[in-house]
ZAVEXVEX-569520 format. One record per residue: residue number from 1; residue in three letters; y, z, x of N, C-alpha, C in turn. Coordinates in nm, 3 decimals. Layout:
<recs>
+-----+-----+---------+---------+---------+----------+---------+---------+---------+---------+---------+
!   n ! res ! n_north !    n_up !  n_east ! ca_north !   ca_up ! ca_east ! c_north !    c_up !  c_east !
+-----+-----+---------+---------+---------+----------+---------+---------+---------+---------+---------+
! NUM ! ALA !       Y !       Z !       X !        Y !       Z !       X !       Y !       Z !       X !
...
+-----+-----+---------+---------+---------+----------+---------+---------+---------+---------+---------+
</recs>
This chain:
<recs>
+-----+-----+---------+---------+---------+----------+---------+---------+---------+---------+---------+
!   n ! res ! n_north !    n_up !  n_east ! ca_north !   ca_up ! ca_east ! c_north !    c_up !  c_east !
+-----+-----+---------+---------+---------+----------+---------+---------+---------+---------+---------+
!   1 ! LYS !  -6.648 !   6.140 !  19.402 !   -6.550 !   6.127 !  19.524 !  -6.542 !   5.989 !  19.537 !
!   2 ! VAL !  -6.465 !   5.928 !  19.610 !   -6.472 !   5.755 !  19.620 !  -6.457 !   5.767 !  19.749 !
!   3 ! GLU !  -6.556 !   5.749 !  19.784 !   -6.600 !   5.698 !  19.945 !  -6.503 !   5.628 !  19.994 !
!   4 ! ALA !  -6.409 !   5.542 !  19.965 !   -6.357 !   5.413 !  20.031 !  -6.216 !   5.489 !  20.056 !
!   5 ! PHE !  -6.202 !   5.597 !  20.042 !   -6.053 !   5.668 !  20.096 !  -6.066 !   5.756 !  20.156 !
!   6 ! ALA !  -6.219 !   5.726 !  20.274 !   -6.270 !   5.846 !  20.385 !  -6.125 !   5.815 !  20.474 !
!   7 ! GLY !  -6.087 !   5.978 !  20.493 !   -6.012 !   5.939 !  20.601 !  -5.851 !   5.970 !  20.528 !
!   8 ! GLN !  -5.796 !   5.882 !  20.431 !   -5.712 !   5.892 !  20.378 !  -5.685 !   5.997 !  20.251 !
!   9 ! ARG !  -5.536 !   6.035 !  20.233 !   -5.513 !   6.138 !  20.157 !  -5.431 !   6.060 !  20.054 !
!  10 ! ALA !  -5.475 !   6.077 !  19.929 !   -5.416 !   6.002 !  19.797 !  -5.367 !   6.094 !  19.730 !
!  11 ! VAL !  -5.212 !   6.052 !  19.712 !   -5.107 !   6.153 !  19.614 !  -5.135 !   6.146 !  19.506 !
!  12 ! ALA !  -5.145 !   6.032 !  19.484 !   -5.154 !   5.966 !  19.287 !  -5.224 !   5.882 !  19.216 !
!  13 ! VAL !  -5.276 !   5.900 !  19.150 !   -5.367 !   5.777 !  19.089 !  -5.324 !   5.748 !  18.994 !
!  14 ! SER !  -5.362 !   5.678 !  18.898 !   -5.276 !   5.618 !  18.770 !  -5.408 !   5.523 !  18.741 !
!  15 ! ALA !  -5.496 !   5.518 !  18.588 !   -5.502 !   5.422 !  18.531 !  -5.520 !   5.343 !  18.399 !
!  16 ! GLY !  -5.552 !   5.210 !  18.439 !   -5.516 !   5.106 !  18.290 !  -5.688 !   5.122 !  18.194 !
!  17 ! ASP !  -5.710 !   4.990 !  18.098 !   -5.764 !   5.027 !  18.062 !  -5.908 !   4.953 !  18.135 !
!  18 ! ASN !  -5.897 !   4.900 !  18.211 !   -5.984 !   4.846 !  18.309 !  -5.955 !   4.853 !  18.477 !
!  19 ! HIS !  -5.873 !   4.876 !  18.519 !   -5.822 !   4.937 !  18.652 !  -5.759 !   5.058 !  18.696 !
!  20 ! SER !  -5.756 !   5.057 !  18.837 !   -5.733 !   5.171 !  18.855 !  -5.635 !   5.139 !  18.993 !
!  21 ! LEU !  -5.571 !   5.253 !  18.996 !   -5.467 !   5.259 !  19.132 !  -5.447 !   5.406 !  19.219 !
!  22 ! ALA !  -5.449 !   5.344 !  19.320 !   -5.428 !   5.517 !  19.415 !  -5.299 !   5.514 !  19.504 !
!  23 ! LEU !  -5.232 !   5.576 !  19.521 !   -5.141 !   5.589 !  19.631 !  -5.163 !   5.710 !  19.753 !
!  24 ! THR !  -5.149 !   5.635 !  19.889 !   -5.198 !   5.707 !  19.937 !  -5.034 !   5.788 !  19.999 !
!  25 ! ALA !  -5.104 !   5.839 !  20.121 !   -5.012 !   5.964 !  20.154 !  -4.872 !   5.815 !  20.237 !
!  26 ! ASP !  -4.937 !   5.751 !  20.286 !   -4.831 !   5.675 !  20.408 !  -4.762 !   5.539 !  20.313 !
!  27 ! GLY !  -4.785 !   5.589 !  20.188 !   -4.765 !   5.461 !  20.120 !  -4.739 !   5.375 !  20.074 !
!  28 ! ALA !  -4.903 !   5.348 !  20.113 !   -5.011 !   5.245 !  20.092 !  -5.084 !   5.205 !  19.917 !
!  29 ! VAL !  -5.066 !   5.098 !  19.868 !   -5.161 !   5.141 !  19.718 !  -5.288 !   5.036 !  19.737 !
!  30 ! PHE !  -5.406 !   5.061 !  19.683 !   -5.501 !   5.012 !  19.652 !  -5.524 !   5.034 !  19.552 !
!  31 ! THR !  -5.595 !   4.892 !  19.435 !   -5.641 !   4.909 !  19.328 !  -5.797 !   4.868 !  19.315 !
!  32 ! TRP !  -5.815 !   4.883 !  19.189 !   -6.009 !   4.812 !  19.192 !  -6.055 !   4.829 !  19.007 !
!  33 ! GLY !  -6.135 !   4.753 !  19.001 !   -6.124 !   4.741 !  18.849 !  -6.145 !   4.589 !  18.799 !
!  34 ! GLU !  -6.138 !   4.513 !  18.702 !   -6.119 !   4.429 !  18.689 !  -5.976 !   4.330 !  18.726 !
!  35 ! GLY !  -5.990 !   4.262 !  18.757 !   -5.888 !   4.174 !  18.856 !  -5.825 !   4.089 !  18.694 !
!  36 ! GLY !  -5.869 !   4.060 !  18.641 !   -5.822 !   3.990 !  18.511 !  -5.625 !   3.963 !  18.470 !
!  37 ! HIS !  -5.555 !   3.874 !  18.437 !   -5.500 !   3.891 !  18.414 !  -5.377 !   3.939 !  18.543 !
!  38 ! GLY !  -5.401 !   3.945 !  18.676 !   -5.360 !   3.975 !  18.745 !  -5.315 !   4.147 !  18.786 !
!  39 ! CYS !  -5.292 !   4.233 !  18.723 !   -5.290 !   4.379 !  18.740 !  -5.353 !   4.419 !  18.899 !
!  40 ! LEU !  -5.449 !   4.394 !  18.919 !   -5.526 !   4.425 !  19.078 !  -5.372 !   4.384 !  19.200 !
!  41 ! GLY !  -5.307 !   4.320 !  19.198 !   -5.146 !   4.266 !  19.247 !  -5.213 !   4.249 !  19.321 !
!  42 ! HIS !  -5.367 !   4.142 !  19.371 !   -5.382 !   4.038 !  19.492 !  -5.385 !   3.900 !  19.458 !
!  43 ! GLY !  -5.203 !   3.866 !  19.401 !   -5.171 !   3.721 !  19.486 !  -5.284 !   3.663 !  19.329 !
!  44 ! GLU !  -5.338 !   3.544 !  19.402 !   -5.457 !   3.492 !  19.305 !  -5.526 !   3.538 !  19.327 !
!  45 ! ASP !  -5.558 !   3.556 !  19.378 !   -5.728 !   3.664 !  19.356 !  -5.707 !   3.726 !  19.216 !
!  46 ! LEU !  -5.760 !   3.686 !  19.156 !   -5.803 !   3.758 !  18.981 !  -5.961 !   3.841 !  19.006 !
!  47 ! SER !  -6.041 !   3.808 !  19.103 !   -6.193 !   3.877 !  19.105 !  -6.144 !   4.020 !  19.064 !
!  48 ! ASN !  -6.311 !   4.070 !  19.011 !   -6.297 !   4.188 !  19.010 !  -6.302 !   4.281 !  19.116 !
!  49 ! GLN !  -6.271 !   4.398 !  19.164 !   -6.278 !   4.474 !  19.290 !  -6.408 !   4.589 !  19.254 !
!  50 ! LEU !  -6.472 !   4.595 !  19.317 !   -6.583 !   4.773 !  19.236 !  -6.544 !   4.822 !  19.415 !
!  51 ! LEU !  -6.488 !   4.773 !  19.460 !   -6.426 !   4.920 !  19.564 !  -6.233 !   4.912 !  19.646 !
!  52 ! PRO !  -6.200 !   5.011 !  19.641 !   -6.006 !   4.982 !  19.632 !  -6.017 !   4.878 !  19.750 !
!  53 ! LYS !  -5.889 !   4.825 !  19.692 !   -5.832 !   4.742 !  19.794 !  -5.693 !   4.713 !  19.813 !
!  54 ! LYS !  -5.662 !   4.714 !  19.938 !   -5.516 !   4.763 !  19.975 !  -5.432 !   4.652 !  19.963 !
!  55 ! ILE !  -5.333 !   4.642 !  19.824 !   -5.194 !   4.518 !  19.829 !  -5.134 !   4.556 !  19.925 !
!  56 ! GLU !  -5.183 !   4.375 !  19.979 !   -5.111 !   4.351 !  20.111 !  -4.965 !   4.269 !  20.085 !
!  57 ! ALA !  -4.927 !   4.310 !  20.011 !   -4.791 !   4.268 !  19.927 !  -4.678 !   4.364 !  20.012 !
!  58 ! PHE !  -4.728 !   4.482 !  19.967 !   -4.649 !   4.588 !  20.046 !  -4.631 !   4.693 !  20.189 !
!  59 ! ALA !  -4.701 !   4.543 !  20.247 !   -4.671 !   4.543 !  20.372 !  -4.519 !   4.592 !  20.451 !
!  60 ! GLY !  -4.457 !   4.665 !  20.506 !   -4.415 !   4.707 !  20.573 !  -4.245 !   4.754 !  20.501 !
!  61 ! GLN !  -4.333 !   4.814 !  20.337 !   -4.267 !   4.889 !  20.269 !  -4.322 !   5.011 !  20.238 !
!  62 ! ARG !  -4.273 !   5.115 !  20.198 !   -4.332 !   5.244 !  20.147 !  -4.351 !   5.240 !  20.014 !
!  63 ! VAL !  -4.504 !   5.290 !  19.932 !   -4.435 !   5.302 !  19.759 !  -4.472 !   5.459 !  19.778 !
!  64 ! VAL !  -4.369 !   5.461 !  19.671 !   -4.344 !   5.611 !  19.651 !  -4.429 !   5.682 !  19.481 !
!  65 ! ALA !  -4.432 !   5.564 !  19.428 !   -4.465 !   5.587 !  19.320 !  -4.584 !   5.467 !  19.258 !
!  66 ! VAL !  -4.706 !   5.501 !  19.129 !   -4.737 !   5.411 !  19.054 !  -4.740 !   5.443 !  18.909 !
!  67 ! SER !  -4.794 !   5.356 !  18.817 !   -4.820 !   5.375 !  18.739 !  -4.937 !   5.225 !  18.652 !
!  68 ! ALA !  -4.978 !   5.237 !  18.603 !   -5.130 !   5.143 !  18.526 !  -5.117 !   5.188 !  18.341 !
!  69 ! GLY !  -5.046 !   5.035 !  18.303 !   -5.126 !   5.026 !  18.188 !  -5.243 !   4.954 !  18.154 !
!  70 ! GLY !  -5.200 !   4.887 !  17.987 !   -5.320 !   4.842 !  17.966 !  -5.386 !   4.752 !  18.062 !
!  71 ! SER !  -5.297 !   4.656 !  18.096 !   -5.354 !   4.523 !  18.205 !  -5.221 !   4.443 !  18.282 !
!  72 ! TYR !  -5.145 !   4.575 !  18.307 !   -5.021 !   4.581 !  18.429 !  -5.022 !   4.691 !  18.539 !
!  73 ! SER !  -4.952 !   4.675 !  18.611 !   -4.961 !   4.774 !  18.753 !  -4.778 !   4.805 !  18.743 !
!  74 ! LEU !  -4.741 !   4.942 !  18.795 !   -4.635 !   4.943 !  18.818 !  -4.615 !   4.985 !  18.985 !
!  75 ! ALA !  -4.501 !   5.027 !  19.026 !   -4.500 !   5.076 !  19.179 !  -4.342 !   5.051 !  19.167 !
!  76 ! ILE !  -4.304 !   5.206 !  19.225 !   -4.149 !   5.197 !  19.296 !  -4.187 !   5.221 !  19.445 !
!  77 ! THR !  -4.064 !   5.149 !  19.488 !   -4.067 !   5.155 !  19.669 !  -3.958 !   5.260 !  19.723 !
!  78 ! THR !  -3.954 !   5.314 !  19.862 !   -3.855 !   5.430 !  19.880 !  -3.688 !   5.372 !  19.882 !
!  79 ! ASP !  -3.667 !   5.179 !  19.842 !   -3.527 !   5.154 !  19.837 !  -3.497 !   5.166 !  19.686 !
!  80 ! GLY !  -3.569 !   5.203 !  19.595 !   -3.550 !   5.217 !  19.431 !  -3.573 !   5.111 !  19.342 !
!  81 ! ALA !  -3.696 !   4.969 !  19.416 !   -3.733 !   4.935 !  19.404 !  -3.879 !   4.912 !  19.292 !
!  82 ! VAL !  -3.795 !   4.851 !  19.189 !   -3.958 !   4.831 !  19.032 !  -3.998 !   4.735 !  19.055 !
!  83 ! TRP !  -4.194 !   4.708 !  19.088 !   -4.288 !   4.593 !  19.112 !  -4.310 !   4.599 !  18.995 !
!  84 ! SER !  -4.361 !   4.543 !  18.929 !   -4.457 !   4.524 !  18.821 !  -4.556 !   4.407 !  18.851 !
!  85 ! TRP !  -4.679 !   4.374 !  18.782 !   -4.761 !   4.273 !  18.812 !  -4.866 !   4.279 !  18.682 !
!  86 ! GLY !  -4.937 !   4.140 !  18.625 !   -5.041 !   4.182 !  18.527 !  -4.964 !   4.161 !  18.443 !
!  87 ! ARG !  -5.039 !   4.167 !  18.311 !   -4.951 !   4.113 !  18.183 !  -4.977 !   4.205 !  18.075 !
+-----+-----+---------+---------+---------+----------+---------+---------+---------+---------+---------+
</recs>
C-alpha cells in the first residue's frame, strides 16, 4: 500500500524501467522513482523521488490516461491532447 495516496483514489497506474505513475480520480498525475531523463515530469528537477509527487504542469487540466515506458511517460487530457516527457 502506498501511504502517500491516503485520502486519494488511484484509478490507473503504470510502471517504466525505474519510475511509476499514478492517475487519481480527480485527474491528477503523481510520479515517483528515478528522475533521470525527465521521466517524472517535474520540469528541470531531475532528482529521484522516493514518494509520489504531483505533476504541477497539469494544474487546471484533467488527465484521463497515463502510461510509462522505459524512461519516458505519456498522458492524455480530457481535450484529447497527448503529452509526452522523458526520453
